[in-house]
C-alpha positions as CSV (number, residue, x, y, z in Angstrom):
1,X,-12.0,62.3,-1.4
2,X,-14.8,60.3,-3.0
3,X,-13.8,61.8,-6.3
4,X,-10.3,60.2,-6.0
5,X,-11.5,56.8,-4.9
6,X,-13.7,56.6,-8.0
7,X,-10.6,56.9,-10.1
8,X,-8.4,54.3,-8.5
9,X,-10.1,51.6,-10.7
10,X,-7.8,52.6,-13.6
11,X,-5.5,49.6,-14.1
12,X,-2.5,51.8,-15.2
13,X,-2.2,53.2,-11.7
14,X,-1.1,49.7,-10.6
15,X,1.8,49.2,-13.0
16,X,4.3,50.2,-10.3
17,X,2.9,47.6,-7.9
18,X,3.1,44.9,-10.6
19,X,6.7,45.9,-11.3
20,X,7.6,45.5,-7.7
21,X,5.6,42.3,-7.5
22,X,7.8,40.9,-10.3
23,X,11.0,41.5,-8.3
24,X,9.3,39.8,-5.3
25,X,8.3,36.9,-7.5
26,X,11.9,36.5,-8.8
27,X,13.3,36.6,-5.3
28,X,10.9,33.9,-4.1
29,X,11.4,31.6,-7.1
30,X,15.2,32.0,-7.5
31,X,16.4,32.7,-4.0
32,X,14.0,31.4,-1.4
33,X,12.6,28.2,-2.9
34,X,16.0,26.7,-4.0
35,X,17.2,26.9,-0.4
36,X,14.6,24.4,0.6
37,X,16.8,21.7,-1.0
38,X,19.5,22.3,1.5
39,X,17.4,22.2,4.6
40,X,18.6,19.6,7.1
41,X,19.4,19.5,10.8
42,X,22.8,21.1,10.3
43,X,21.8,23.9,8.0
44,X,18.2,24.7,9.1
45,X,19.4,27.9,11.0
46,X,20.9,29.3,7.8
47,X,17.7,29.3,5.7
48,X,14.9,30.9,7.7
49,X,12.6,33.8,7.0
50,X,14.9,36.0,9.0
51,X,17.9,35.3,6.8
52,X,16.1,35.1,3.4
53,X,13.6,38.0,3.6
54,X,14.4,40.3,0.7
55,X,15.8,43.2,2.6
56,X,17.8,40.9,4.9
57,X,18.9,38.4,2.2
58,X,22.7,38.3,2.7
59,X,23.6,37.9,-0.9
60,X,21.9,41.1,-1.9
61,X,21.0,39.8,-5.4
62,X,17.4,41.0,-5.1
63,X,17.6,43.5,-2.2
64,X,19.7,46.0,-4.1
65,X,17.6,45.9,-7.3
66,X,14.4,46.2,-5.2
67,X,15.5,49.3,-3.3
68,X,17.0,51.0,-6.3
69,X,13.8,50.4,-8.3
70,X,11.7,51.5,-5.4
71,X,11.4,55.2,-6.6
72,X,10.4,54.0,-10.1
73,X,7.5,51.7,-9.1
74,X,6.3,54.1,-6.5
75,X,6.1,56.8,-9.2
76,X,3.7,54.6,-11.3
77,X,0.7,54.9,-8.9
78,X,-1.9,57.3,-7.7
79,X,0.7,60.2,-7.8
80,X,0.0,60.2,-11.6
81,X,-3.4,61.7,-10.9
82,X,-1.9,65.1,-10.6
83,X,-0.2,64.9,-14.0
84,X,-3.3,63.4,-15.6
85,X,-5.5,66.2,-14.2
86,X,-3.1,68.9,-15.6
87,X,-2.8,67.2,-19.0
88,X,-6.5,66.4,-19.5
89,X,-7.6,69.9,-18.5
90,X,-9.8,68.4,-15.7
91,X,-7.7,70.6,-13.4
92,X,-9.7,73.6,-14.6
93,X,-13.0,71.9,-13.5
94,X,-11.8,70.4,-10.2
95,X,-10.0,73.4,-8.7
96,X,-13.0,75.9,-8.8
97,X,-15.0,73.3,-6.8
98,X,-12.2,73.0,-4.2
99,X,-9.5,75.3,-2.9
100,X,-5.8,75.4,-3.5
101,X,-4.9,74.2,0.0
102,X,-7.5,71.5,0.0
103,X,-6.5,70.2,-3.5
104,X,-2.8,70.3,-2.5
105,X,-3.4,68.4,0.8
106,X,-5.6,65.7,-0.9
107,X,-3.4,65.0,-3.8
108,X,-0.1,65.1,-1.8
109,X,-1.6,62.8,0.8
110,X,-2.7,60.3,-1.9
111,X,0.7,60.6,-3.5
112,X,2.5,59.8,-0.2
113,X,0.0,57.1,0.7
114,X,0.5,55.4,-2.7
115,X,4.2,55.0,-2.1
116,X,3.8,53.9,1.5
117,X,1.1,51.3,0.8
118,X,2.8,49.9,-2.4
119,X,6.2,49.4,-0.6
120,X,4.8,48.0,2.7
121,X,2.5,45.6,0.8
122,X,5.3,44.3,-1.4
123,X,7.6,43.7,1.6
124,X,4.8,42.1,3.6
125,X,4.0,39.7,0.7
126,X,7.7,38.7,0.4
127,X,7.9,38.2,4.2
128,X,4.7,36.2,4.4
129,X,5.6,33.8,1.5
130,X,9.0,33.4,3.0
131,X,7.5,32.3,6.3
132,X,5.3,29.8,4.5
133,X,8.3,28.2,2.7
134,X,11.0,28.2,5.4
135,X,11.1,27.2,9.1
136,X,10.5,29.8,11.7
137,X,13.7,29.6,13.6
138,X,14.9,32.8,15.4
139,X,18.5,33.6,14.5
140,X,21.2,32.7,17.0
141,X,24.2,34.9,17.7
142,X,26.6,32.0,17.5
143,X,25.0,29.9,14.8
144,X,24.3,32.9,12.5
145,X,27.6,34.6,13.2
146,X,28.3,34.7,9.4
147,X,25.6,37.4,9.0
148,X,26.6,41.0,9.1
149,X,24.1,42.2,11.8
150,X,26.1,45.0,13.3
151,X,25.0,48.4,14.8
152,X,26.8,50.3,12.0
153,X,24.9,48.5,9.3
154,X,21.6,47.5,10.9
155,X,19.3,49.6,13.1
156,X,18.4,48.1,16.4
157,X,20.6,45.1,15.5
158,X,20.2,43.4,18.9
159,X,16.5,42.8,18.1
160,X,17.7,40.5,15.3
161,X,18.6,37.8,17.9
162,X,15.8,38.5,20.3
163,X,12.6,39.8,18.6
164,X,13.4,39.8,14.8
165,X,9.8,40.3,13.8
166,X,9.8,43.7,15.7
167,X,12.9,44.6,13.7
168,X,11.3,43.6,10.4
169,X,8.2,45.7,11.2
170,X,10.5,48.6,11.8
171,X,12.2,48.2,8.5
172,X,8.8,47.7,6.7
173,X,7.5,51.0,8.1
174,X,10.8,52.8,7.5
175,X,10.7,51.6,3.9
176,X,7.1,52.7,3.5
177,X,8.0,56.3,4.6
178,X,11.0,56.4,2.2
179,X,8.8,55.2,-0.6
180,X,6.1,57.7,0.3
181,X,8.5,60.5,0.1
182,X,9.7,59.4,-3.4
183,X,6.0,59.1,-4.5
184,X,5.2,62.6,-3.2
185,X,8.3,63.9,-5.0
186,X,7.1,62.5,-8.3
187,X,3.6,64.0,-7.8
188,X,5.2,67.4,-7.0
189,X,7.2,67.3,-10.2
190,X,4.0,67.1,-12.2
191,X,3.5,70.8,-11.6
192,X,6.8,71.7,-13.0
193,X,7.7,69.1,-15.7
194,X,5.4,68.5,-18.6
195,X,6.9,65.2,-19.8
196,X,5.5,62.1,-18.1
197,X,8.6,60.0,-18.6
198,X,10.7,62.7,-16.8
199,X,8.1,62.9,-13.9
200,X,8.2,59.1,-13.4
201,X,11.9,58.6,-13.9
202,X,13.5,61.6,-12.1
203,X,13.0,60.0,-8.6
204,X,14.7,56.8,-9.8
205,X,17.7,58.7,-11.3
206,X,18.1,60.9,-8.2
207,X,17.9,57.9,-5.9
208,X,20.4,55.9,-8.0
209,X,22.9,58.8,-8.2
210,X,22.7,59.4,-4.4
211,X,23.2,55.7,-3.7
212,X,26.3,55.6,-5.9
213,X,27.7,58.6,-4.2
214,X,27.0,57.1,-0.8
215,X,29.1,54.1,-1.6
216,X,32.0,56.3,-2.7
217,X,31.7,59.1,0.0
218,X,30.6,57.0,2.9
219,X,30.1,58.9,6.2
220,X,29.7,62.0,4.1
221,X,26.7,61.3,1.8
222,X,23.8,59.0,2.9
223,X,21.3,57.3,0.6
224,X,17.7,57.0,1.8
225,X,17.4,53.8,-0.3
226,X,20.4,52.0,1.2
227,X,19.0,52.7,4.7
228,X,16.1,50.3,4.1
229,X,18.4,47.3,3.4
230,X,18.8,45.3,6.6
231,X,22.4,44.4,5.9
232,X,23.2,47.8,4.5
233,X,26.3,47.9,2.2
234,X,27.3,51.3,3.8
235,X,27.4,52.7,7.3
236,X,24.0,53.9,8.5
237,X,23.7,57.4,10.0
238,X,22.3,57.9,13.5
239,X,18.5,57.2,13.5
240,X,17.9,60.6,15.0
241,X,19.6,62.3,12.1
242,X,17.6,60.2,9.7
243,X,14.3,61.3,11.3
244,X,15.3,64.9,11.4
245,X,16.5,65.1,7.8
246,X,13.4,63.1,6.7
247,X,10.9,65.6,8.1
248,X,13.0,68.5,6.8
249,X,13.0,67.1,3.2
250,X,9.3,66.1,3.5
251,X,8.4,69.7,4.5
252,X,10.4,71.1,1.6
253,X,8.8,68.8,-0.9
254,X,5.3,69.5,0.5
255,X,5.9,73.3,0.3
256,X,7.0,73.0,-3.3
257,X,4.0,70.8,-4.0
258,X,1.6,73.6,-2.6
259,X,3.5,76.3,-4.6
260,X,3.1,74.1,-7.7
261,X,-0.7,74.0,-7.2
262,X,-0.8,77.8,-6.7
263,X,1.4,78.4,-9.7
264,X,-0.8,76.3,-12.0
265,X,-4.0,77.8,-10.5
266,X,-2.8,81.3,-11.5
267,X,-2.1,80.0,-15.0
């Protein structure tokens, strides 16, 4: 693993994080900060970290772009190491000093970890800054009755009015796992697609198309990206189904990843 840690100093592997950070910056500047002007004793419960955090921001102006762009900026990280190894020819040096299984596990782990860390870091930054700018007032079921915190659209919705931070931690972790899967998917494509633009953008296109279909065929098609919005615009499937389907898809992508390593090793 030391070999990989030496390569993370390359600035281009952080373009995705910077892209996500731009969306966070826009959310803070144009959605969170302006609400401070309206803070008074009558409206203070409306503008809190729990109502303005990007994935729970009721207007959705930045939550929707953030989740739709998630596959894109998670594909601009360490998962590119696989593509770079293949294109530069370093692959032919690295693989004889390792094994197919070991290389597959190392690179797939880094690809997944890249997406998980990028997403959780961005959401944590947005939440932390929001806490610094707005009063820490826990939502009230009566006072915040205008927010759509319902079991059909928000997982563990009761926590929103009792322990909202626990709920936010759940959504941060859930988002991280979804982002990790998209990052791993992008790394896997490197073994089968030889155009870098296609490797980076395919996850974004797939996520966008599934999200559109989910809004049309609700209760039939579910989008993993829309799941991570606190006030989801569509019905959420049961959490047990989400966990089951997640690990099935993860296993399939990982298997194709390993087969890609084996295929290119033979070549």
